PDB file of N, CA, C, O and CB in Angstrom:
ATOM      1  N   MET A   1       0.726  -1.206  -0.136  1.00  0.00           N
ATOM      2  CA  MET A   1      -0.242   0.134  -0.039  1.00  0.00           C
ATOM      3  C   MET A   1       0.768   1.403  -0.010  1.00  0.00           C
ATOM      4  O   MET A   1       1.406   1.821   0.956  1.00  0.00           O
ATOM      5  CB  MET A   1      -1.288   0.136   1.503  1.00  0.00           C
ATOM      6  N   ALA A   2       0.739   1.845  -1.193  1.00  0.00           N
ATOM      7  CA  ALA A   2       2.166   2.940  -1.394  1.00  0.00           C
ATOM      8  C   ALA A   2       1.539   4.231  -1.010  1.00  0.00           C
ATOM      9  O   ALA A   2       0.346   4.101  -1.283  1.00  0.00           O
ATOM     10  CB  ALA A   2       2.919   3.110  -3.190  1.00  0.00           C
ATOM     11  N   ASN A   3       1.711   5.198  -0.604  1.00  0.00           N
ATOM     12  CA  ASN A   3       0.916   6.692  -0.749  1.00  0.00           C
ATOM     13  C   ASN A   3      -0.237   6.751   0.302  1.00  0.00           C
ATOM     14  O   ASN A   3      -1.173   7.546   0.212  1.00  0.00           O
ATOM     15  CB  ASN A   3       0.167   6.925  -2.376  1.00  0.00           C
ATOM     16  N   HIS A   4      -0.105   5.949   1.187  1.00  0.00           N
ATOM     17  CA  HIS A   4      -0.700   5.811   2.704  1.00  0.00           C
ATOM     18  C   HIS A   4      -1.022   7.026   3.731  1.00  0.00           C
ATOM     19  O   HIS A   4       0.009   7.698   3.715  1.00  0.00           O
ATOM     20  CB  HIS A   4       0.292   5.004   3.458  1.00  0.00           C
ATOM     21  N   PRO A   5      -1.874   7.591   4.549  1.00  0.00           N
ATOM     22  CA  PRO A   5      -1.785   8.573   5.987  1.00  0.00           C
ATOM     23  C   PRO A   5      -0.595   7.807   6.546  1.00  0.00           C
ATOM     24  O   PRO A   5       0.059   6.791   6.309  1.00  0.00           O
ATOM     25  CB  PRO A   5      -3.340   8.576   7.222  1.00  0.00           C
ATOM     26  N   ASP A   6      -0.651   8.823   7.417  1.00  0.00           N
ATOM     27  CA  ASP A   6      -0.084   8.018   8.576  1.00  0.00           C
ATOM     28  C   ASP A   6      -1.028   7.790   9.459  1.00  0.00           C
ATOM     29  O   ASP A   6      -0.701   7.014  10.356  1.00  0.00           O
ATOM     30  CB  ASP A   6       1.008   8.614   9.276  1.00  0.00           C
ATOM     31  N   LEU A   7      -2.363   8.322   9.507  1.00  0.00           N
ATOM     32  CA  LEU A   7      -3.185   8.011  10.316  1.00  0.00           C
ATOM     33  C   LEU A   7      -4.766   7.403   9.534  1.00  0.00           C
ATOM     34  O   LEU A   7      -5.081   7.773   8.403  1.00  0.00           O
ATOM     35  CB  LEU A   7      -3.225   9.284  11.193  1.00  0.00           C
ATOM     36  N   ALA A   8      -5.395   6.701  10.137  1.00  0.00           N
ATOM     37  CA  ALA A   8      -6.676   6.329   9.637  1.00  0.00           C
ATOM     38  C   ALA A   8      -7.739   5.944  10.700  1.00  0.00           C
ATOM     39  O   ALA A   8      -7.622   5.020  11.505  1.00  0.00           O
ATOM     40  CB  ALA A   8      -6.486   5.224   8.722  1.00  0.00           C
ATOM     41  N   GLY A   9      -8.941   6.908  10.567  1.00  0.00           N
ATOM     42  CA  GLY A   9     -10.365   6.375  11.199  1.00  0.00           C
ATOM     43  C   GLY A   9     -11.189   4.933  10.244  1.00  0.00           C
ATOM     44  O   GLY A   9     -11.558   4.812   9.075  1.00  0.00           O
ATOM     45  N   LYS A  10     -11.211   4.035  11.438  1.00  0.00           N
ATOM     46  CA  LYS A  10     -11.832   2.876  10.402  1.00  0.00           C
ATOM     47  C   LYS A  10     -13.463   2.879  11.263  1.00  0.00           C
ATOM     48  O   LYS A  10     -13.557   2.585  12.455  1.00  0.00           O
ATOM     49  CB  LYS A  10     -10.723   0.920  10.451  1.00  0.00           C
ATOM     50  N   THR A  11     -14.245   3.133  10.695  1.00  0.00           N
ATOM     51  CA  THR A  11     -15.458   2.827  11.294  1.00  0.00           C
ATOM     52  C   THR A  11     -15.926   1.504  10.821  1.00  0.00           C
ATOM     53  O   THR A  11     -15.645   1.082   9.699  1.00  0.00           O
ATOM     54  CB  THR A  11     -16.441   3.867  11.037  1.00  0.00           C
ATOM     55  N   GLY A  12     -16.729   0.771  11.783  1.00  0.00           N
ATOM     56  CA  GLY A  12     -17.573  -0.694  11.518  1.00  0.00           C
ATOM     57  C   GLY A  12     -15.819  -1.317  11.687  1.00  0.00           C
ATOM     58  O   GLY A  12     -15.178  -1.962  10.858  1.00  0.00           O
ATOM     59  N   GLY A  13     -15.453  -0.913  12.862  1.00  0.00           N
ATOM     60  CA  GLY A  13     -13.994  -1.857  12.848  1.00  0.00           C
ATOM     61  C   GLY A  13     -13.840  -2.916  13.948  1.00  0.00           C
ATOM     62  O   GLY A  13     -12.840  -3.576  14.232  1.00  0.00           O
ATOM     63  N   SER A  14     -15.370  -2.927  14.641  1.00  0.00           N
ATOM     64  CA  SER A  14     -15.447  -3.787  15.800  1.00  0.00           C
ATOM     65  C   SER A  14     -15.219  -5.519  15.127  1.00  0.00           C
ATOM     66  O   SER A  14     -14.725  -6.389  15.845  1.00  0.00           O
ATOM     67  CB  SER A  14     -17.122  -3.464  16.631  1.00  0.00           C
ATOM     68  N   ARG A  15     -15.550  -5.738  14.040  1.00  0.00           N
ATOM     69  CA  ARG A  15     -15.742  -6.767  13.107  1.00  0.00           C
ATOM     70  C   ARG A  15     -15.809  -6.938  12.057  1.00  0.00           C
ATOM     71  O   ARG A  15     -15.757  -5.969  11.299  1.00  0.00           O
ATOM     72  CB  ARG A  15     -16.352  -7.178  13.167  1.00  0.00           C
ATOM     73  N   GLY A  16     -15.983  -8.487  11.463  1.00  0.00           N
ATOM     74  CA  GLY A  16     -15.354  -8.257  10.427  1.00  0.00           C
ATOM     75  C   GLY A  16     -14.528  -7.922   9.249  1.00  0.00           C
ATOM     76  O   GLY A  16     -13.312  -8.083   9.358  1.00  0.00           O
ATOM     77  N   ILE A  17     -15.097  -7.402   7.948  1.00  0.00           N
ATOM     78  CA  ILE A  17     -14.785  -6.713   7.347  1.00  0.00           C
ATOM     79  C   ILE A  17     -13.629  -5.736   7.283  1.00  0.00           C
ATOM     80  O   ILE A  17     -12.576  -5.628   6.653  1.00  0.00           O
ATOM     81  CB  ILE A  17     -15.550  -6.456   7.326  1.00  0.00           C
ATOM     82  N   GLY A  18     -14.591  -4.774   8.633  1.00  0.00           N
ATOM     83  CA  GLY A  18     -13.861  -3.759   9.208  1.00  0.00           C
ATOM     84  C   GLY A  18     -12.741  -3.583  10.201  1.00  0.00           C
ATOM     85  O   GLY A  18     -12.001  -2.623  10.414  1.00  0.00           O
ATOM     86  N   ALA A  19     -12.821  -4.749  10.736  1.00  0.00           N
ATOM     87  CA  ALA A  19     -11.828  -5.330  11.543  1.00  0.00           C
ATOM     88  C   ALA A  19     -10.847  -5.797  10.598  1.00  0.00           C
ATOM     89  O   ALA A  19      -9.910  -5.020  10.780  1.00  0.00           O
ATOM     90  CB  ALA A  19     -12.333  -6.416  12.450  1.00  0.00           C
ATOM     91  N   ALA A  20     -10.515  -6.593   9.713  1.00  0.00           N
ATOM     92  CA  ALA A  20      -9.756  -6.757   8.535  1.00  0.00           C
ATOM     93  C   ALA A  20      -9.131  -5.552   7.928  1.00  0.00           C
ATOM     94  O   ALA A  20      -7.954  -5.433   7.587  1.00  0.00           O
ATOM     95  CB  ALA A  20     -10.549  -7.340   7.601  1.00  0.00           C
ATOM     96  N   THR A  21     -10.019  -4.738   7.849  1.00  0.00           N
ATOM     97  CA  THR A  21      -9.412  -3.523   7.194  1.00  0.00           C
ATOM     98  C   THR A  21      -8.660  -2.833   8.385  1.00  0.00           C
ATOM     99  O   THR A  21      -7.871  -1.964   8.013  1.00  0.00           O
ATOM    100  CB  THR A  21     -10.582  -2.498   6.467  1.00  0.00           C
ATOM    101  N   ALA A  22      -8.727  -3.010   9.569  1.00  0.00           N
ATOM    102  CA  ALA A  22      -8.163  -2.304  10.418  1.00  0.00           C
ATOM    103  C   ALA A  22      -6.876  -2.497  10.091  1.00  0.00           C
ATOM    104  O   ALA A  22      -6.061  -1.727   9.582  1.00  0.00           O
ATOM    105  CB  ALA A  22      -8.499  -2.543  11.671  1.00  0.00           C
ATOM    106  N   ALA A  23      -6.744  -4.171  10.616  1.00  0.00           N
ATOM    107  CA  ALA A  23      -5.395  -5.029  10.350  1.00  0.00           C
ATOM    108  C   ALA A  23      -4.661  -4.725   9.695  1.00  0.00           C
ATOM    109  O   ALA A  23      -3.517  -4.500  10.088  1.00  0.00           O
ATOM    110  CB  ALA A  23      -5.401  -6.081   9.948  1.00  0.00           C
ATOM    111  N   ALA A  24      -5.132  -4.564   8.087  1.00  0.00           N
ATOM    112  CA  ALA A  24      -4.620  -4.259   6.971  1.00  0.00           C
ATOM    113  C   ALA A  24      -3.753  -3.173   7.255  1.00  0.00           C
ATOM    114  O   ALA A  24      -2.522  -3.163   7.295  1.00  0.00           O
ATOM    115  CB  ALA A  24      -5.556  -4.024   6.013  1.00  0.00           C
ATOM    116  N   LEU A  25      -4.660  -2.159   7.469  1.00  0.00           N
ATOM    117  CA  LEU A  25      -4.408  -1.020   7.441  1.00  0.00           C
ATOM    118  C   LEU A  25      -2.683  -0.738   8.673  1.00  0.00           C
ATOM    119  O   LEU A  25      -1.906   0.207   8.534  1.00  0.00           O
ATOM    120  CB  LEU A  25      -6.019  -0.316   7.862  1.00  0.00           C
ATOM    121  N   ALA A  26      -2.591  -1.484   9.383  1.00  0.00           N
ATOM    122  CA  ALA A  26      -2.136  -1.457  10.420  1.00  0.00           C
ATOM    123  C   ALA A  26      -0.504  -2.199  10.114  1.00  0.00           C
ATOM    124  O   ALA A  26       0.589  -1.740  10.445  1.00  0.00           O
ATOM    125  CB  ALA A  26      -3.203  -2.108  11.396  1.00  0.00           C
ATOM    126  N   ARG A  27      -0.739  -3.190   9.543  1.00  0.00           N
ATOM    127  CA  ARG A  27       0.145  -4.401   9.293  1.00  0.00           C
ATOM    128  C   ARG A  27       0.891  -3.099   8.009  1.00  0.00           C
ATOM    129  O   ARG A  27       2.051  -3.325   7.663  1.00  0.00           O
ATOM    130  CB  ARG A  27      -0.852  -6.346   8.646  1.00  0.00           C
ATOM    131  N   ASN A  28       0.405  -2.237   7.590  1.00  0.00           N
ATOM    132  CA  ASN A  28       1.370  -1.312   6.211  1.00  0.00           C
ATOM    133  C   ASN A  28       1.516   0.039   7.128  1.00  0.00           C
ATOM    134  O   ASN A  28       1.343   1.140   6.605  1.00  0.00           O
ATOM    135  CB  ASN A  28       0.259  -0.883   4.252  1.00  0.00           C
ATOM    136  N   GLY A  29       1.891  -0.110   8.736  1.00  0.00           N
ATOM    137  CA  GLY A  29       2.561   0.940   8.875  1.00  0.00           C
ATOM    138  C   GLY A  29       1.357   2.010   9.592  1.00  0.00           C
ATOM    139  O   GLY A  29       1.783   2.843  10.392  1.00  0.00           O
ATOM    140  N   VAL A  30       0.306   1.982   9.384  1.00  0.00           N
ATOM    141  CA  VAL A  30      -0.862   3.337   9.562  1.00  0.00           C
ATOM    142  C   VAL A  30      -0.962   2.771  10.997  1.00  0.00           C
ATOM    143  O   VAL A  30      -0.814   1.643  11.465  1.00  0.00           O
ATOM    144  CB  VAL A  30      -2.661   3.446   8.424  1.00  0.00           C
ATOM    145  N   ALA A  31      -1.326   4.200  11.612  1.00  0.00           N
ATOM    146  CA  ALA A  31      -1.778   3.934  13.335  1.00  0.00           C
ATOM    147  C   ALA A  31      -3.412   4.269  13.197  1.00  0.00           C
ATOM    148  O   ALA A  31      -3.815   5.425  13.068  1.00  0.00           O
ATOM    149  CB  ALA A  31      -0.837   5.278  14.729  1.00  0.00           C
ATOM    150  N   VAL A  32      -4.325   3.072  13.242  1.00  0.00           N
ATOM    151  CA  VAL A  32      -5.502   3.232  13.080  1.00  0.00           C
ATOM    152  C   VAL A  32      -6.508   3.466  14.465  1.00  0.00           C
ATOM    153  O   VAL A  32      -6.191   2.985  15.553  1.00  0.00           O
ATOM    154  CB  VAL A  32      -5.778   2.151  12.306  1.00  0.00           C
ATOM    155  N   ALA A  33      -7.527   4.122  14.303  1.00  0.00           N
ATOM    156  CA  ALA A  33      -8.053   4.774  15.319  1.00  0.00           C
ATOM    157  C   ALA A  33      -9.641   3.952  14.978  1.00  0.00           C
ATOM    158  O   ALA A  33     -10.298   4.497  14.091  1.00  0.00           O
ATOM    159  CB  ALA A  33      -7.850   6.633  15.226  1.00  0.00           C
ATOM    160  N   VAL A  34     -10.306   2.610  15.677  1.00  0.00           N
ATOM    161  CA  VAL A  34     -11.198   1.922  15.058  1.00  0.00           C
ATOM    162  C   VAL A  34     -11.875   2.498  16.134  1.00  0.00           C
ATOM    163  O   VAL A  34     -11.449   2.876  17.225  1.00  0.00           O
ATOM    164  CB  VAL A  34     -11.115   0.416  14.696  1.00  0.00           C
ATOM    165  N   VAL A  35     -13.346   2.507  15.507  1.00  0.00           N
ATOM    166  CA  VAL A  35     -14.550   2.894  15.684  1.00  0.00           C
ATOM    167  C   VAL A  35     -15.714   1.713  15.877  1.00  0.00           C
ATOM    168  O   VAL A  35     -15.676   0.659  15.242  1.00  0.00           O
ATOM    169  CB  VAL A  35     -14.771   3.738  14.588  1.00  0.00           C
ATOM    170  N   GLY A  36     -16.423   1.936  16.538  1.00  0.00           N
ATOM    171  CA  GLY A  36     -17.696   1.117  16.640  1.00  0.00           C
ATOM    172  C   GLY A  36     -18.643   1.285  17.631  1.00  0.00           C
ATOM    173  O   GLY A  36     -18.654   2.292  18.338  1.00  0.00           O
ATOM    174  N   HIS A  37     -19.243   0.607  17.716  1.00  0.00           N
ATOM    175  CA  HIS A  37     -20.480   0.488  19.131  1.00  0.00           C
ATOM    176  C   HIS A  37     -20.160  -0.468  20.003  1.00  0.00           C
ATOM    177  O   HIS A  37     -20.662  -0.468  21.127  1.00  0.00           O
ATOM    178  CB  HIS A  37     -22.085   0.045  18.753  1.00  0.00           C
ATOM    179  N   ASP A  38     -19.371  -1.317  19.643  1.00  0.00           N
ATOM    180  CA  ASP A  38     -19.077  -2.735  20.585  1.00  0.00           C
ATOM    181  C   ASP A  38     -17.797  -2.211  21.536  1.00  0.00           C
ATOM    182  O   ASP A  38     -17.097  -3.223  21.497  1.00  0.00           O
ATOM    183  CB  ASP A  38     -18.528  -4.363  19.457  1.00  0.00           C
ATOM    184  N   GLN A  39     -17.327  -1.598  22.067  1.00  0.00           N
ATOM    185  CA  GLN A  39     -16.731  -1.510  22.900  1.00  0.00           C
ATOM    186  C   GLN A  39     -15.598  -2.878  23.185  1.00  0.00           C
ATOM    187  O   GLN A  39     -14.446  -2.986  22.765  1.00  0.00           O
ATOM    188  CB  GLN A  39     -17.683  -1.169  23.752  1.00  0.00           C
ATOM    189  N   ALA A  40     -16.236  -3.655  23.882  1.00  0.00           N
ATOM    190  CA  ALA A  40     -15.189  -4.810  24.480  1.00  0.00           C
ATOM    191  C   ALA A  40     -14.875  -5.192  22.787  1.00  0.00           C
ATOM    192  O   ALA A  40     -13.647  -5.277  22.778  1.00  0.00           O
ATOM    193  CB  ALA A  40     -16.036  -6.401  25.759  1.00  0.00           C
ATOM    194  N   ALA A  41     -15.244  -5.401  21.694  1.00  0.00           N
ATOM    195  CA  ALA A  41     -14.854  -5.787  20.704  1.00  0.00           C
ATOM    196  C   ALA A  41     -14.046  -5.091  20.314  1.00  0.00           C
ATOM    197  O   ALA A  41     -13.098  -5.572  19.693  1.00  0.00           O
ATOM    198  CB  ALA A  41     -15.559  -6.004  20.013  1.00  0.00           C
ATOM    199  N   LEU A  42     -14.161  -3.391  20.599  1.00  0.00           N
ATOM    200  CA  LEU A  42     -12.963  -2.585  20.152  1.00  0.00           C
ATOM    201  C   LEU A  42     -11.623  -2.970  20.266  1.00  0.00           C
ATOM    202  O   LEU A  42     -10.619  -3.169  19.581  1.00  0.00           O
ATOM    203  CB  LEU A  42     -12.961  -1.491  20.735  1.00  0.00           C
ATOM    204  N   ASP A  43     -12.019  -2.991  21.387  1.00  0.00           N
ATOM    205  CA  ASP A  43     -10.579  -3.355  22.467  1.00  0.00           C
ATOM    206  C   ASP A  43     -10.012  -4.498  21.928  1.00  0.00           C
ATOM    207  O   ASP A  43      -8.806  -4.722  22.029  1.00  0.00           O
ATOM    208  CB  ASP A  43     -10.901  -3.752  24.211  1.00  0.00           C
ATOM    209  N   GLY A  44     -10.832  -5.285  21.330  1.00  0.00           N
ATOM    210  CA  GLY A  44     -10.312  -6.754  21.174  1.00  0.00           C
ATOM    211  C   GLY A  44      -9.592  -6.236  19.648  1.00  0.00           C
ATOM    212  O   GLY A  44      -8.406  -6.341  19.333  1.00  0.00           O
ATOM    213  N   VAL A  45     -10.451  -5.791  19.027  1.00  0.00           N
ATOM    214  CA  VAL A  45      -9.334  -5.633  17.738  1.00  0.00           C
ATOM    215  C   VAL A  45      -8.187  -4.728  17.697  1.00  0.00           C
ATOM    216  O   VAL A  45      -7.255  -4.889  16.909  1.00  0.00           O
ATOM    217  CB  VAL A  45      -9.995  -5.197  16.545  1.00  0.00           C
ATOM    218  N   ALA A  46      -8.273  -3.526  18.770  1.00  0.00           N
ATOM    219  CA  ALA A  46      -6.800  -2.865  19.030  1.00  0.00           C
ATOM    220  C   ALA A  46      -5.798  -3.617  19.425  1.00  0.00           C
ATOM    221  O   ALA A  46      -4.692  -3.670  18.886  1.00  0.00           O
ATOM    222  CB  ALA A  46      -6.771  -1.896  19.995  1.00  0.00           C
ATOM    223  N   THR A  47      -6.256  -4.372  20.623  1.00  0.00           N
ATOM    224  CA  THR A  47      -5.517  -5.374  21.029  1.00  0.00           C
ATOM    225  C   THR A  47      -4.646  -5.855  20.320  1.00  0.00           C
ATOM    226  O   THR A  47      -3.458  -5.567  20.467  1.00  0.00           O
ATOM    227  CB  THR A  47      -6.096  -6.194  21.341  1.00  0.00           C
ATOM    228  N   ALA A  48      -5.218  -6.920  19.156  1.00  0.00           N
ATOM    229  CA  ALA A  48      -5.102  -7.991  18.535  1.00  0.00           C
ATOM    230  C   ALA A  48      -3.864  -7.076  17.711  1.00  0.00           C
ATOM    231  O   ALA A  48      -2.789  -7.608  17.436  1.00  0.00           O
ATOM    232  CB  ALA A  48      -6.550  -8.703  17.794  1.00  0.00           C
ATOM    233  N   ILE A  49      -4.124  -5.836  17.407  1.00  0.00           N
ATOM    234  CA  ILE A  49      -3.734  -4.595  16.129  1.00  0.00           C
ATOM    235  C   ILE A  49      -2.184  -4.482  17.323  1.00  0.00           C
ATOM    236  O   ILE A  49      -1.221  -5.149  16.945  1.00  0.00           O
ATOM    237  CB  ILE A  49      -5.298  -2.523  15.853  1.00  0.00           C
ATOM    238  N   THR A  50      -2.058  -3.915  18.268  1.00  0.00           N
ATOM    239  CA  THR A  50      -0.514  -3.615  19.447  1.00  0.00           C
ATOM    240  C   THR A  50       0.370  -4.959  19.674  1.00  0.00           C
ATOM    241  O   THR A  50       1.586  -5.090  19.534  1.00  0.00           O
ATOM    242  CB  THR A  50      -1.078  -3.122  21.358  1.00  0.00           C
ATOM    243  N   ASP A  51      -0.742  -6.058  20.123  1.00  0.00           N
ATOM    244  CA  ASP A  51       0.200  -7.372  20.050  1.00  0.00           C
ATOM    245  C   ASP A  51       0.605  -7.713  18.994  1.00  0.00           C
ATOM    246  O   ASP A  51       1.077  -8.836  19.170  1.00  0.00           O
ATOM    247  CB  ASP A  51      -0.277  -8.496  20.457  1.00  0.00           C
ATOM    248  N   LYS A  52       0.770  -7.283  17.451  1.00  0.00           N
ATOM    249  CA  LYS A  52       1.894  -7.630  16.383  1.00  0.00           C
ATOM    250  C   LYS A  52       2.331  -6.633  16.068  1.00  0.00           C
ATOM    251  O   LYS A  52       2.902  -6.630  14.977  1.00  0.00           O
ATOM    252  CB  LYS A  52       1.611  -8.301  15.205  1.00  0.00           C
ATOM    253  N   GLY A  53       2.270  -5.185  16.941  1.00  0.00           N
ATOM    254  CA  GLY A  53       3.562  -4.630  16.599  1.00  0.00           C
ATOM    255  C   GLY A  53       2.815  -3.076  16.285  1.00  0.00           C
ATOM    256  O   GLY A  53       3.480  -2.071  16.534  1.00  0.00           O
ATOM    257  N   GLY A  54       1.898  -2.984  15.922  1.00  0.00           N
ATOM    258  CA  GLY A  54       0.816  -2.008  15.307  1.00  0.00           C
ATOM    259  C   GLY A  54       0.387  -0.682  16.416  1.00  0.00           C
ATOM    260  O   GLY A  54       0.768  -0.558  17.579  1.00  0.00           O
ATOM    261  N   GLN A  55      -0.307   0.013  15.821  1.00  0.00           N
ATOM    262  CA  GLN A  55      -0.645   1.424  16.336  1.00  0.00           C
ATOM    263  C   GLN A  55      -2.323   1.218  16.231  1.00  0.00           C
ATOM    264  O   GLN A  55      -2.973   1.132  15.189  1.00  0.00           O
ATOM    265  CB  GLN A  55       0.095   2.862  15.264  1.00  0.00           C
ATOM    266  N   ALA A  56      -2.901   1.157  17.818  1.00  0.00           N
ATOM    267  CA  ALA A  56      -4.722   1.315  16.970  1.00  0.00           C
ATOM    268  C   ALA A  56      -5.107   1.770  18.541  1.00  0.00           C
ATOM    269  O   ALA A  56      -4.534   1.384  19.561  1.00  0.00           O
ATOM    270  CB  ALA A  56      -5.917  -0.699  16.086  1.00  0.00           C
ATOM    271  N   LEU A  57      -6.095   2.582  18.460  1.00  0.00           N
ATOM    272  CA  LEU A  57      -7.077   3.079  19.326  1.00  0.00           C
ATOM    273  C   LEU A  57      -8.361   2.363  19.637  1.00  0.00           C
ATOM    274  O   LEU A  57      -9.035   2.330  18.607  1.00  0.00           O
ATOM    275  CB  LEU A  57      -7.391   4.219  18.869  1.00  0.00           C
ATOM    276  N   ALA A  58      -8.784   1.957  20.333  1.00  0.00           N
ATOM    277  CA  ALA A  58     -10.392   1.596  20.629  1.00  0.00           C
ATOM    278  C   ALA A  58     -11.168   3.118  20.651  1.00  0.00           C
ATOM    279  O   ALA A  58     -10.851   4.074  21.359  1.00  0.00           O
ATOM    280  CB  ALA A  58     -10.618   0.682  22.373  1.00  0.00           C
ATOM    281  N   ALA A  59     -12.447   3.039  19.513  1.00  0.00           N
ATOM    282  CA  ALA A  59     -12.708   4.714  19.823  1.00  0.00           C
ATOM    283  C   ALA A  59     -13.994   4.269  19.682  1.00  0.00           C
ATOM    284  O   ALA A  59     -14.195   3.671  18.624  1.00  0.00           O
ATOM    285  CB  ALA A  59     -12.104   6.159  18.753  1.00  0.00           C
ATOM    286  N   PRO A  60     -15.008   4.387  20.490  1.00  0.00           N
ATOM    287  CA  PRO A  60     -16.503   4.802  19.993  1.00  0.00           C
ATOM    288  C   PRO A  60     -17.056   5.812  20.456  1.00  0.00           C
ATOM    289  O   PRO A  60     -16.914   6.572  21.413  1.00  0.00           O
ATOM    290  CB  PRO A  60     -17.457   3.928  20.207  1.00  0.00           C
ATOM    291  N   PRO A  61     -18.088   5.608  19.109  1.00  0.00           N
ATOM    292  CA  PRO A  61     -18.429   7.261  18.624  1.00  0.00           C
ATOM    293  C   PRO A  61     -19.052   7.589  19.743  1.00  0.00           C
ATOM    294  O   PRO A  61     -19.345   6.926  20.737  1.00  0.00           O
ATOM    295  CB  PRO A  61     -19.457   7.625  17.209  1.00  0.00           C
ATOM    296  N   ASN A  62     -19.281   9.108  19.350  1.00  0.00           N
ATOM    297  CA  ASN A  62     -19.875   9.910  20.434  1.00  0.00           C
ATOM    298  C   ASN A  62     -20.221  11.262  19.887  1.00  0.00           C
ATOM    299  O   ASN A  62     -19.511  12.252  19.706  1.00  0.00           O
ATOM    300  CB  ASN A  62     -18.917  10.042  21.652  1.00  0.00           C
ATOM    301  N   SER A  63     -21.519  11.044  19.665  1.00  0.00           N
ATOM    302  CA  SER A  63     -22.195  11.876  19.045  1.00  0.00           C
ATOM    303  C   SER A  63     -22.961  13.086  19.457  1.00  0.00           C
ATOM    304  O   SER A  63     -23.863  13.625  18.816  1.00  0.00           O
ATOM    305  CB  SER A  63     -22.802  11.254  18.574  1.00  0.00           C
ATOM    306  N   THR A  64     -22.194  13.652  21.304  1.00  0.00           N
ATOM    307  CA  THR A  64     -22.419  14.662  21.734  1.00  0.00           C
ATOM    308  C   THR A  64     -21.005  15.413  21.823  1.00  0.00           C
ATOM    309  O   THR A  64     -20.769  16.375  22.554  1.00  0.00           O
ATOM    310  CB  THR A  64     -23.176  14.463  22.861  1.00  0.00           C
ATOM    311  N   TRP A  65     -20.415  15.004  21.241  1.00  0.00           N
ATOM    312  CA  TRP A  65     -18.810  15.425  21.359  1.00  0.00           C
ATOM    313  C   TRP A  65     -19.008  16.576  20.719  1.00  0.00           C
ATOM    314  O   TRP A  65     -19.536  16.450  19.614  1.00  0.00           O
ATOM    315  CB  TRP A  65     -17.554  14.457  20.647  1.00  0.00           C
ATOM    316  N   THR A  66     -18.638  18.145  21.217  1.00  0.00           N
ATOM    317  CA  THR A  66     -18.686  19.383  20.345  1.00  0.00           C
ATOM    318  C   THR A  66     -17.593  19.805  20.063  1.00  0.00           C
ATOM    319  O   THR A  66     -17.457  20.837  19.406  1.00  0.00           O
ATOM    320  CB  THR A  66     -19.315  20.420  20.801  1.00  0.00           C
ATOM    321  N   GLY A  67     -16.803  19.243  20.410  1.00  0.00           N
ATOM    322  CA  GLY A  67     -15.049  20.075  20.081  1.00  0.00           C
ATOM    323  C   GLY A  67     -14.774  20.012  19.038  1.00  0.00           C
ATOM    324  O   GLY A  67     -13.641  20.306  18.658  1.00  0.00           O
ATOM    325  N   TYR A  68     -16.002  19.489  17.997  1.00  0.00           N
ATOM    326  CA  TYR A  68     -15.081  19.665  16.703  1.00  0.00           C
ATOM    327  C   TYR A  68     -16.341  20.734  15.119  1.00  0.00           C
ATOM    328  O   TYR A  68     -17.278  20.036  14.732  1.00  0.00           O
ATOM    329  CB  TYR A  68     -14.519  17.387  16.121  1.00  0.00           C
ATOM    330  N   ALA A  69     -16.286  21.506  14.754  1.00  0.00           N
ATOM    331  CA  ALA A  69     -17.380  22.556  14.180  1.00  0.00           C
ATOM    332  C   ALA A  69     -16.262  22.763  13.031  1.00  0.00           C
ATOM    333  O   ALA A  69     -15.124  23.215  13.163  1.00  0.00           O
ATOM    334  CB  ALA A  69     -17.973  24.146  15.292  1.00  0.00           C
ATOM    335  N   PRO A  70     -17.114  22.160  11.509  1.00  0.00           N
ATOM    336  CA  PRO A  70     -16.553  22.151  10.368  1.00  0.00           C
ATOM    337  C   PRO A  70     -16.964  23.741  10.334  1.00  0.00           C
ATOM    338  O   PRO A  70     -16.673  24.433   9.358  1.00  0.00           O
ATOM    339  CB  PRO A  70     -17.068  21.002   9.221  1.00  0.00           C
TER     340      PRO A  70
END
């Protein structure tokens, strides 16, 4: 994967294709914020990535956060 960013956010990353995509990004040197509604599953995906030397953060969505305004 050439020309990739250093950081990616992956929604739906707690299982299935989303988790596989997050893992593939991490294997290619991308730090990944894994986003989804199942905190336990997110933690598992992030742990699996970091256990293999990647960088990952488990991040549940927060629709009430007001720190960003376009």
